[in-house]
C-alpha positions as CSV (number, residue, x, y, z in Angstrom):
1,M,248.1,-202.5,-125.8
2,S,246.5,-203.3,-128.9
3,D,243.0,-205.2,-128.2
4,P,241.7,-207.0,-131.6
5,E,238.3,-208.2,-129.6
6,N,237.8,-204.2,-128.0
7,P,238.1,-202.2,-131.5
8,E,236.5,-199.0,-129.4
9,V,240.2,-199.0,-127.8
10,E,242.1,-199.0,-131.0
11,A,239.2,-196.0,-132.0
12,V,240.7,-193.9,-128.7
13,K,243.9,-194.1,-129.9
14,E,244.0,-192.3,-133.5
15,S,244.7,-189.1,-132.3
16,V,242.3,-185.3,-133.7
17,S,245.1,-184.7,-136.5
18,E,245.4,-188.6,-137.1
19,R,241.4,-189.1,-137.6
20,R,241.2,-185.9,-139.9
21,A,244.4,-187.5,-142.4
22,R,242.7,-190.6,-142.5
23,L,239.4,-188.4,-143.3
24,R,240.1,-186.7,-145.9
25,R,241.9,-189.4,-147.3
26,A,238.7,-191.0,-148.1
27,A,237.3,-187.7,-149.3
28,R,240.1,-187.7,-151.7
29,L,239.6,-190.7,-153.1
30,S,235.8,-191.0,-153.0
31,A,236.8,-187.2,-155.4
32,V,238.0,-188.7,-158.3
33,Q,236.2,-192.1,-158.0
34,A,233.5,-189.4,-158.5
35,M,235.3,-187.5,-161.0
36,Y,235.6,-190.5,-163.0
37,Q,232.1,-190.8,-162.7
38,M,231.5,-187.3,-163.9
39,E,232.9,-188.0,-166.9
40,M,231.4,-191.3,-168.2
41,S,228.7,-190.8,-167.2
42,G,227.7,-187.2,-167.8
43,Q,226.3,-186.8,-164.6
44,G,226.6,-183.5,-162.5
45,A,228.7,-182.5,-159.1
46,K,225.4,-182.3,-158.0
47,N,224.2,-185.3,-158.8
48,V,227.1,-187.5,-157.8
49,V,227.8,-185.7,-154.4
50,R,224.0,-186.6,-153.2
51,Q,224.9,-189.7,-155.2
52,F,228.5,-189.9,-152.4
53,R,226.6,-189.1,-149.7
54,D,223.4,-190.7,-149.8
55,H,225.0,-194.1,-151.2
56,R,228.5,-194.8,-149.7
57,F,229.4,-192.0,-147.3
58,G,228.2,-193.8,-143.9
59,H,228.9,-193.5,-140.1
60,D,229.5,-195.8,-137.1
61,Q,226.4,-196.6,-137.0
62,E,225.3,-197.6,-139.8
63,P,225.2,-201.0,-141.0
64,G,227.0,-201.6,-144.6
65,D,229.9,-201.0,-146.2
66,Y,230.2,-197.3,-146.6
67,I,233.1,-195.6,-146.5
68,E,233.2,-192.9,-143.2
69,A,234.8,-189.5,-145.7
70,D,235.5,-185.6,-144.5
71,E,232.0,-185.1,-146.0
72,D,231.9,-181.7,-146.7
73,F,236.0,-182.1,-147.5
74,F,235.2,-184.1,-151.1
75,E,232.1,-181.8,-151.9
76,D,234.7,-178.6,-151.6
77,L,236.9,-180.4,-153.8
78,L,234.6,-182.0,-156.2
79,Q,232.5,-178.5,-157.2
80,G,236.6,-176.9,-156.7
81,I,237.4,-179.2,-160.0
82,V,234.3,-178.1,-161.9
83,E,234.2,-174.6,-161.6
84,R,238.0,-174.6,-162.0
85,Q,238.0,-177.2,-164.5
86,D,239.1,-174.6,-167.2
87,E,242.3,-173.0,-164.8
88,V,243.1,-176.3,-163.8
89,D,242.7,-178.5,-167.2
90,G,245.0,-175.8,-168.5
91,L,247.5,-175.7,-165.5
92,I,247.9,-179.7,-166.4
93,K,248.5,-179.3,-170.4
94,G,251.4,-177.1,-169.2
95,A,252.6,-179.4,-167.5
96,L,252.3,-182.1,-169.6
97,R,255.6,-182.8,-172.3
98,Q,255.0,-181.1,-175.4
99,G,252.3,-182.8,-178.3
100,W,250.1,-184.9,-175.0
101,R,247.0,-183.6,-174.6
102,L,245.0,-183.9,-171.8
103,S,242.3,-185.7,-173.7
104,R,245.1,-189.1,-174.4
105,L,245.8,-189.3,-170.4
106,D,243.8,-192.3,-169.7
107,A,240.4,-191.4,-167.8
108,T,242.0,-192.2,-163.9
109,V,245.0,-190.4,-164.7
110,R,243.1,-187.2,-165.5
111,A,240.7,-187.1,-162.4
112,I,244.0,-187.7,-159.8
113,L,245.7,-184.6,-161.9
114,R,242.6,-182.3,-161.8
115,S,242.1,-183.2,-158.2
116,G,245.7,-182.9,-156.7
117,G,245.6,-180.3,-158.8
118,Y,242.5,-178.5,-157.5
119,E,243.4,-179.2,-154.8
120,L,247.3,-177.3,-155.1
121,L,245.2,-174.5,-156.1
122,A,243.0,-173.4,-154.8
123,R,243.6,-175.2,-150.7
124,Q,246.4,-173.7,-149.5
125,D,245.6,-174.4,-146.2
126,V,247.3,-177.8,-147.1
127,P,251.0,-178.3,-147.1
128,T,252.1,-179.3,-150.5
129,K,253.8,-182.4,-150.5
130,T,250.6,-183.6,-148.8
131,V,249.1,-183.3,-151.3
132,I,251.6,-184.5,-153.9
133,N,251.8,-188.3,-151.8
134,E,248.0,-188.2,-151.0
135,Y,247.3,-188.7,-155.0
136,I,250.6,-190.4,-155.4
137,D,249.2,-193.0,-153.4
138,I,245.6,-192.9,-154.9
139,A,247.2,-193.5,-158.1
140,H,249.3,-196.4,-156.4
141,A,245.7,-198.0,-155.3
142,F,244.9,-198.1,-159.3
143,F,248.1,-198.5,-160.7
144,E,251.1,-201.0,-160.9
145,G,253.8,-199.0,-163.7
146,S,254.8,-195.6,-164.3
147,E,251.6,-194.2,-163.8
148,P,252.4,-193.4,-159.7
149,G,255.2,-191.0,-160.9
150,F,253.9,-189.6,-163.9
151,V,251.5,-188.1,-161.4
152,N,254.1,-187.4,-159.1
153,G,256.0,-185.2,-162.2
154,T,253.4,-183.8,-162.8
155,L,252.1,-182.8,-159.6
156,D,255.4,-181.4,-158.2
157,T,255.2,-179.5,-161.3
158,L,251.3,-178.1,-161.1
159,A,253.0,-177.5,-157.7
160,K,255.8,-174.8,-159.1
161,Q,253.9,-173.3,-160.7
162,V,251.0,-171.7,-158.2
163,R,252.7,-171.6,-155.0
164,Q,255.5,-169.9,-153.3
165,G,258.0,-172.1,-152.3
166,A,257.2,-175.5,-153.6
167,A,260.4,-177.6,-154.2
């Protein structure tokens, strides 16, 4: 039974796995935003992680408009993308149509593909379908056109290259 006057009752109904999924979803979106910020500003991952932890992420008891996210997952994504960017970019380039360059893609699409590509490559604990669906949802948050379909097709191609049994 929903109790709009007592949101704590609603929070109790969220299972552990639902909470984990919600926090990871926020971490993925934040990682895409951080990758975009890094590309536009030239800042390094450590600085951007610190900015997100200090100014964007929050907890239930903090005032203001903060994002509740799995901060460790966020940091793993961001650090991993940076450390393995050449490898991830190579996989993305291989999935693009002949004649397309990674630099030709919108910066947000690049950030989405790099995040999703890294997660497919390095986070075997996360199911392939989950990775692809989460980044399609992120693409929908930024784009209304063909970009979500492009993200879907590209990540599906990457999954087939880097994961056993990905279909």
